[in-house]
KOLDREN-304466 format. One record per residue (C-alpha): residue number from 1; residue in three letters; x, y, z. Coordinates in Angstrom, 1 decimal, decimal comma, always signed. Layout:
residues N
NUM;ALA;X;Y;Z .
...
//
This chain:
residues 314
1;MET;+153,0;-101,8;+137,4 .
2;ILE;+156,2;-101,5;+135,6 .
3;THR;+156,9;-102,2;+131,9 .
4;THR;+160,4;-102,9;+130,5 .
5;VAL;+161,0;-102,2;+126,8 .
6;SER;+164,1;-103,7;+125,2 .
7;VAL;+164,9;-102,4;+121,6 .
8;PHE;+167,1;-104,4;+119,3 .
9;HIS;+169,0;-103,8;+116,0 .
10;PRO;+169,4;-107,3;+114,5 .
11;VAL;+172,1;-107,7;+111,8 .
12;SER;+169,8;-110,2;+110,2 .
13;GLN;+166,1;-110,9;+110,6 .
14;THR;+166,6;-114,6;+110,1 .
15;GLY;+165,8;-116,4;+113,3 .
16;PHE;+165,3;-113,1;+115,2 .
17;ALA;+161,5;-113,5;+115,7 .
18;ASP;+162,0;-116,9;+117,3 .
19;TRP;+164,7;-115,6;+119,6 .
20;ALA;+162,6;-112,5;+120,6 .
21;ALA;+159,7;-114,9;+121,4 .
22;LEU;+162,0;-116,9;+123,6 .
23;LEU;+163,1;-113,8;+125,4 .
24;ALA;+159,4;-112,8;+125,9 .
25;ALA;+158,6;-116,3;+127,1 .
26;SER;+161,3;-116,1;+129,8 .
27;ALA;+159,6;-113,0;+131,1 .
28;ALA;+156,2;-114,6;+131,0 .
29;ASP;+157,4;-117,5;+133,0 .
30;SER;+158,9;-115,2;+135,7 .
31;GLU;+156,9;-114,7;+138,9 .
32;GLY;+155,0;-111,5;+138,9 .
33;CYS;+154,8;-111,0;+135,1 .
34;LEU;+151,5;-109,8;+133,8 .
35;SER;+152,3;-109,9;+130,1 .
36;ALA;+155,2;-110,2;+127,6 .
37;ARG;+155,0;-109,2;+124,0 .
38;VAL;+157,2;-108,9;+120,9 .
39;SER;+156,7;-105,7;+118,9 .
40;THR;+154,9;-105,4;+115,6 .
41;VAL;+157,3;-104,9;+112,7 .
42;ALA;+155,6;-103,5;+109,5 .
43;ASP;+157,6;-102,3;+106,5 .
44;GLY;+160,5;-101,5;+108,7 .
45;ARG;+158,6;-98,6;+110,3 .
46;PHE;+158,7;-100,1;+113,8 .
47;GLU;+161,7;-101,2;+115,9 .
48;PRO;+162,1;-104,9;+116,8 .
49;ALA;+161,6;-104,9;+120,6 .
50;VAL;+160,3;-107,0;+123,5 .
51;ALA;+158,1;-105,5;+126,3 .
52;ALA;+157,3;-107,2;+129,6 .
53;THR;+154,9;-105,9;+132,3 .
54;PHE;+155,3;-106,8;+135,9 .
55;VAL;+153,3;-106,2;+139,1 .
56;ASP;+156,1;-104,3;+140,7 .
57;GLU;+159,7;-103,4;+140,6 .
58;LYS;+160,8;-106,4;+142,7 .
59;ALA;+159,2;-108,8;+140,2 .
60;CYS;+160,8;-106,8;+137,3 .
61;ASP;+164,3;-106,9;+138,8 .
62;ARG;+163,9;-110,6;+139,4 .
63;TRP;+163,5;-111,2;+135,7 .
64;VAL;+166,0;-108,6;+134,5 .
65;ASP;+168,7;-110,1;+136,8 .
66;SER;+167,8;-113,7;+136,1 .
67;PRO;+170,4;-116,1;+134,7 .
68;ARG;+167,9;-117,3;+132,1 .
69;ARG;+167,5;-113,8;+130,6 .
70;ALA;+171,3;-113,3;+130,7 .
71;GLU;+171,8;-116,6;+128,8 .
72;ILE;+169,3;-115,7;+126,1 .
73;LEU;+170,8;-112,2;+125,6 .
74;ARG;+174,3;-113,8;+125,3 .
75;ASP;+173,0;-116,2;+122,7 .
76;GLY;+171,4;-113,2;+120,9 .
77;ARG;+174,7;-111,3;+120,8 .
78;VAL;+176,4;-114,3;+119,2 .
79;HIS;+173,9;-114,1;+116,3 .
80;GLY;+174,2;-110,3;+116,0 .
81;TRP;+171,0;-109,4;+117,7 .
82;MET;+172,2;-106,5;+119,8 .
83;ALA;+170,3;-104,0;+121,9 .
84;SER;+170,1;-100,6;+120,1 .
85;ALA;+169,3;-98,6;+123,2 .
86;PRO;+169,4;-99,0;+127,0 .
87;MET;+166,4;-100,9;+128,3 .
88;LEU;+163,5;-98,5;+129,1 .
89;GLU;+161,4;-98,8;+132,3 .
90;LEU;+157,9;-97,3;+132,2 .
91;VAL;+156,4;-97,1;+135,6 .
92;ASP;+152,7;-96,4;+136,2 .
93;GLY;+152,3;-93,0;+137,8 .
94;VAL;+155,9;-91,9;+136,9 .
95;PRO;+156,8;-89,9;+133,7 .
96;PRO;+158,7;-91,8;+131,1 .
97;PRO;+162,5;-91,2;+130,7 .
98;PRO;+163,6;-88,0;+128,9 .
99;GLY;+162,8;-88,0;+125,2 .
100;VAL;+160,4;-91,0;+125,5 .
101;GLY;+156,7;-90,8;+124,8 .
102;ALA;+154,5;-93,8;+125,8 .
103;PHE;+150,9;-94,1;+124,8 .
104;ARG;+148,2;-96,7;+125,5 .
105;HIS;+145,5;-97,4;+122,9 .
106;ASP;+142,1;-99,2;+123,0 .
107;ILE;+141,4;-100,3;+119,4 .
108;VAL;+137,9;-100,5;+117,9 .
109;SER;+136,9;-104,2;+117,3 .
110;GLY;+138,0;-105,4;+113,9 .
111;LYS;+140,2;-102,4;+113,2 .
112;VAL;+143,6;-103,7;+114,3 .
113;ASP;+145,0;-103,6;+110,8 .
114;ALA;+143,7;-100,0;+110,3 .
115;PHE;+145,3;-99,0;+113,6 .
116;ILE;+148,7;-100,4;+112,5 .
117;ASP;+148,5;-98,6;+109,2 .
118;ALA;+147,7;-95,4;+110,9 .
119;GLN;+150,6;-95,9;+113,3 .
120;ARG;+152,9;-96,5;+110,3 .
121;ASP;+151,9;-93,2;+108,8 .
122;LEU;+152,3;-91,5;+112,1 .
123;THR;+155,8;-93,0;+112,6 .
124;GLY;+156,8;-92,0;+109,0 .
125;ALA;+155,9;-88,4;+109,8 .
126;ALA;+157,8;-88,5;+113,1 .
127;GLY;+160,9;-89,8;+111,3 .
128;GLU;+161,2;-86,5;+109,5 .
129;PHE;+161,8;-84,6;+112,8 .
130;SER;+165,2;-83,9;+114,3 .
131;GLY;+166,2;-86,2;+117,1 .
132;TYR;+163,8;-89,1;+116,2 .
133;GLU;+165,3;-92,4;+117,1 .
134;GLY;+162,5;-94,9;+116,7 .
135;THR;+159,1;-96,3;+117,6 .
136;SER;+158,2;-99,6;+119,1 .
137;LEU;+154,6;-100,8;+118,8 .
138;PHE;+153,1;-103,6;+120,9 .
139;VAL;+149,7;-104,8;+119,8 .
140;ASP;+147,6;-107,3;+121,8 .
141;GLU;+145,2;-108,5;+119,1 .
142;ASP;+143,1;-110,6;+121,5 .
143;ARG;+142,4;-107,7;+123,8 .
144;GLU;+142,5;-105,2;+121,0 .
145;THR;+144,9;-102,9;+123,0 .
146;ALA;+148,3;-101,5;+122,1 .
147;LEU;+151,3;-99,7;+123,6 .
148;SER;+153,4;-97,4;+121,4 .
149;VAL;+156,8;-96,2;+122,6 .
150;LEU;+158,3;-93,2;+120,8 .
151;ARG;+162,0;-92,3;+121,3 .
152;PHE;+163,6;-88,9;+120,6 .
153;ARG;+167,1;-87,9;+121,6 .
154;THR;+165,9;-85,1;+124,0 .
155;ASP;+162,7;-83,9;+125,6 .
156;ARG;+162,9;-80,7;+123,6 .
157;GLN;+162,8;-82,7;+120,3 .
158;LEU;+160,0;-84,9;+121,5 .
159;SER;+158,0;-81,8;+122,4 .
160;ALA;+158,6;-80,3;+119,0 .
161;TRP;+157,1;-83,4;+117,4 .
162;VAL;+154,2;-83,7;+119,9 .
163;SER;+153,2;-80,0;+119,3 .
164;SER;+153,7;-80,1;+115,5 .
165;ARG;+151,0;-79,6;+112,8 .
166;GLU;+152,3;-82,8;+111,1 .
167;ARG;+151,4;-84,9;+114,1 .
168;SER;+148,0;-83,3;+114,5 .
169;ALA;+147,2;-84,1;+110,8 .
170;ALA;+148,4;-87,7;+111,1 .
171;LEU;+146,4;-88,3;+114,3 .
172;SER;+143,1;-88,1;+112,6 .
173;GLY;+143,6;-91,4;+110,9 .
174;LEU;+144,7;-93,0;+114,2 .
175;ARG;+141,8;-91,8;+116,2 .
176;SER;+139,3;-93,3;+113,9 .
177;SER;+140,6;-96,8;+114,9 .
178;LEU;+140,3;-96,2;+118,6 .
179;THR;+137,4;-96,6;+121,0 .
180;HIS;+138,5;-93,4;+122,7 .
181;ASP;+141,4;-91,0;+122,6 .
182;PHE;+144,8;-92,6;+123,4 .
183;GLU;+146,2;-92,2;+126,9 .
184;THR;+149,5;-90,5;+127,6 .
185;MET;+151,4;-92,1;+130,5 .
186;SER;+151,2;-89,4;+133,3 .
187;SER;+152,3;-88,9;+136,9 .
188;THR;+150,0;-88,4;+139,9 .
189;THR;+151,6;-87,3;+143,2 .
190;ALA;+150,4;-88,7;+146,5 .
191;PHE;+148,7;-85,4;+147,3 .
192;GLY;+146,4;-85,4;+144,2 .
193;THR;+148,4;-83,4;+141,6 .
194;THR;+148,5;-85,0;+138,1 .
195;VAL;+151,3;-84,0;+135,7 .
196;ARG;+150,8;-84,4;+132,0 .
197;ASN;+152,8;-83,6;+128,9 .
198;ASP;+150,2;-82,0;+126,6 .
199;HIS;+151,2;-80,9;+123,1 .
200;GLY;+154,7;-80,3;+124,3 .
201;ARG;+153,7;-78,4;+127,4 .
202;ILE;+153,8;-79,7;+131,0 .
203;ARG;+150,5;-79,3;+132,7 .
204;GLN;+149,5;-80,1;+136,2 .
205;THR;+146,3;-80,1;+138,3 .
206;PRO;+145,3;-76,6;+139,4 .
207;ASN;+146,3;-75,8;+143,0 .
208;TRP;+142,6;-75,3;+144,1 .
209;LYS;+141,7;-78,8;+143,1 .
210;SER;+144,7;-80,3;+145,0 .
211;ALA;+143,8;-78,2;+148,0 .
212;MET;+140,2;-79,5;+148,0 .
213;MET;+141,5;-83,1;+147,8 .
214;VAL;+143,9;-82,5;+150,7 .
215;LEU;+141,2;-81,0;+152,9 .
216;LEU;+138,8;-83,8;+152,0 .
217;VAL;+141,2;-86,3;+153,5 .
218;LEU;+142,9;-84,2;+156,1 .
219;TYR;+139,9;-83,2;+158,2 .
220;PRO;+138,5;-86,7;+158,9 .
221;THR;+142,0;-88,0;+159,4 .
222;VAL;+142,8;-85,4;+162,1 .
223;MET;+139,4;-85,9;+163,7 .
224;VAL;+139,8;-89,7;+164,0 .
225;LEU;+143,4;-89,5;+165,2 .
226;SER;+142,5;-86,9;+167,8 .
227;ARG;+139,7;-89,2;+169,0 .
228;PHE;+141,5;-92,5;+169,1 .
229;LEU;+145,3;-91,9;+169,0 .
230;GLY;+145,3;-88,9;+171,3 .
231;PRO;+144,0;-90,7;+174,4 .
232;VAL;+146,6;-93,5;+173,9 .
233;LEU;+149,4;-91,0;+173,8 .
234;ASP;+148,0;-89,3;+176,9 .
235;ARG;+147,9;-92,6;+178,8 .
236;ILE;+151,5;-93,4;+178,0 .
237;GLY;+152,5;-90,0;+179,4 .
238;ALA;+153,5;-88,3;+176,1 .
239;GLN;+154,0;-84,5;+176,6 .
240;PRO;+151,6;-82,4;+174,5 .
241;TRP;+154,4;-81,2;+172,2 .
242;LEU;+155,5;-84,8;+171,5 .
243;ALA;+152,0;-86,1;+171,2 .
244;LEU;+151,1;-83,6;+168,6 .
245;TRP;+154,3;-84,4;+166,6 .
246;LEU;+153,6;-88,1;+166,8 .
247;SER;+150,0;-87,6;+165,7 .
248;GLN;+151,3;-85,5;+162,7 .
249;VAL;+153,8;-88,2;+161,7 .
250;VAL;+151,0;-90,8;+161,6 .
251;SER;+148,6;-88,5;+159,7 .
252;VAL;+151,1;-87,6;+157,1 .
253;GLY;+152,2;-91,2;+156,6 .
254;LEU;+148,6;-92,4;+156,3 .
255;MET;+147,8;-89,7;+153,8 .
256;GLN;+151,0;-90,1;+151,7 .
257;TRP;+150,8;-93,8;+151,1 .
258;TRP;+147,2;-94,9;+151,7 .
259;LEU;+144,5;-92,4;+152,2 .
260;MET;+145,2;-89,8;+149,4 .
261;PRO;+145,9;-92,3;+146,7 .
262;TRP;+142,7;-94,2;+147,6 .
263;ALA;+140,6;-91,0;+147,8 .
264;ALA;+142,0;-89,6;+144,5 .
265;LYS;+141,0;-92,6;+142,4 .
266;PRO;+137,3;-91,7;+141,9 .
267;PHE;+138,5;-88,1;+141,0 .
268;ARG;+141,3;-89,2;+138,7 .
269;ARG;+139,6;-87,6;+135,6 .
270;TRP;+138,7;-84,5;+137,5 .
271;LEU;+142,3;-84,1;+138,7 .
272;ASP;+143,7;-84,6;+135,2 .
273;PRO;+144,8;-81,1;+133,9 .
274;VAL;+143,8;-81,9;+130,4 .
275;ASP;+140,8;-84,3;+130,5 .
276;GLY;+139,3;-82,6;+133,6 .
277;ASN;+139,7;-79,0;+132,5 .
278;SER;+136,3;-78,3;+131,1 .
279;LEU;+133,8;-76,1;+133,0 .
280;ARG;+131,4;-79,0;+133,4 .
281;SER;+134,0;-81,3;+134,8 .
282;ASN;+135,3;-78,6;+137,2 .
283;LEU;+131,9;-77,8;+138,6 .
284;ALA;+130,8;-81,5;+138,9 .
285;GLY;+133,9;-82,6;+140,7 .
286;ALA;+133,9;-79,6;+143,0 .
287;GLY;+130,2;-80,1;+143,8 .
288;VAL;+130,8;-83,8;+144,7 .
289;ILE;+133,6;-82,8;+147,1 .
290;LEU;+131,5;-80,1;+148,7 .
291;LEU;+128,8;-82,7;+149,4 .
292;VAL;+131,4;-84,9;+151,0 .
293;TYR;+132,6;-82,0;+153,1 .
294;VAL;+129,0;-81,5;+154,3 .
295;GLY;+128,6;-85,2;+155,1 .
296;CYS;+131,8;-85,3;+157,2 .
297;LEU;+130,8;-82,2;+159,1 .
298;ALA;+127,4;-83,7;+159,8 .
299;ILE;+128,9;-86,9;+161,1 .
300;PHE;+131,4;-85,3;+163,4 .
301;ALA;+128,9;-82,8;+164,7 .
302;ASN;+126,3;-85,4;+165,6 .
303;VAL;+128,1;-88,6;+166,5 .
304;THR;+129,2;-88,1;+170,1 .
305;TRP;+131,4;-91,3;+170,0 .
306;LEU;+133,6;-89,6;+167,4 .
307;GLN;+134,0;-86,2;+169,3 .
308;PHE;+137,4;-86,2;+170,9 .
309;TRP;+136,5;-83,1;+173,0 .
310;ASP;+133,5;-84,6;+174,7 .
311;TYR;+133,6;-88,4;+174,5 .
312;VAL;+132,9;-90,7;+177,4 .
313;ASP;+135,1;-93,8;+177,8 .
314;SER;+133,0;-97,0;+178,2 .
//
């Protein structure tokens, strides 16, 4: 998924809310749009903004480049409703742009107002830090979820705020209105490494976990390709050096775009360098993967039909 965030600085608030709703509606009507929201504005703490979430970049580009959106933006400029920052694009699995922090929240039922108040206090504290540019808050009251987007001029200044005592103190009020701790948008590579910004420091999955995940997928992939792709390459006359290269191309492609992302999903929390860093989590995840290793070895050791070195064509 991809979410666009357009922040505005209206000269006058008169009529702006209706115009912003029209812009959001144009996104909602576009093919591939999952949601479109206008930001919450409370006591001037939060920036006027419009967020739209799409299934993929193609659907997003279709709306961003649409004549309808261009027409609405032109009309907004006539009334003095100008963009105050370049449009942000937040892509799942990709870190936000430099200086931008994006956080998802699940709100306790009936505590939306308390959540907004806590966000207002948090935003007020952030405003005292160098480089702060603004916060956009998008609350879905029906689903009791929210997205907050924090902008600083540089990553260094964002990290100073994220790791500050002032933020830690302000977060206590926010956490009391959430069903669980908020989620920082993070990045997970195709080979099982998750990258997180935690209290101003970049953390990533330990190498031993990534190695275990690669082996978990690589062994059965190589075994199956050797059994089924190898004979095909032999029949068409491919030389061993070429057959091996073609087999590796297929295995890397399968792992990069399909097998590793699919296999990593059940282990997402274990691979997280922050949430999965406890001793209990480390042992539990490693234990499960070891059991899968044993299962794979047992299958390839006992199922003759899968043994490329000793199979019989039927």
